[in-house]
N, C-alpha and C positions, 0 to 999 in steps of 0.2 A: 530164606534170604533170596532176594530177587536180583537177577543179573542185570546190571545197568538200569535198575528201577523198573524192569518189566516183570509182570507177574507170570506165573506158570500158566500155560494154556492147556486145558484138558484135551486129550486126544483119545477117542474110544478105540478099543481093540476089537477087531472082528473075531469073535470066538465061535460062532455057529453059522452054518451055511443055510439053515432053514429060514432065518430072517435076514438074509444077506442084503437084500435091496434096501430095507429100512436102515440097517446099520451102515451100509455104504453111503446112502444119502446123508445120514447124520455126519459121517466122517467127511464127506465132500463139503458139506455146508460149514462144518467147524474149521476146515482148513481154508476154504475159499473166502469165507466171510471176512476174516481180518486181512486177507491179502488182496482184496479186490482193488485197492488203490494202486498197488504195485503192478497188477495185471493191466490196468487202464493206462498207467504211466508208461509201461513198456510198449504198449501198442501205439500210443501217441508219439513216443520217442522214435520208434522204428519208422513210422510214417513220415515224421518231419526230417529225419536224417536221410531217408530215401529221396524226398523231394529236394533237399539241399544238394545231394549228390547229383541228381538229375539236372538241376539248374546249373551247377558248377561245370558239369561235363558239356552242357550245351551252350555255355557262355561264349561270347565272341573271342575272349582271350584264349580259350583252350579248344575251340571248335576245330581248328586246323592243325593242332599240335600233333606231331607224329607219335607221341607217347600216349595219346588218347585212344583207349581200346574201342571206343564207339565212333571214331572219326569216319569210318566207312559208312556206318549206319546213318550218321547225321548228314553226310554228303548225299546219300541216297534219298533221304527224306526231303532235303532242300532242293534236289533236282526236280522233284515232282511238283513243287509249288511254284 
């Protein structure tokens, strides 16, 4: 029986150390192959959230807000320009 309609995914067991590299490569490929969309989505999400936070912190509305932890850094950057 499949849980939520998903089939069981075979995962090899590392049994001997003499062919460790081949077995390790097989293990990594079998784990990473179905998960690559999640790795890519995580990287894209992290990048976009970082850019959104940076844009929000440097916006005109919050640039001089005393609660802004980057206010001193932003003021220093603006004084040079």
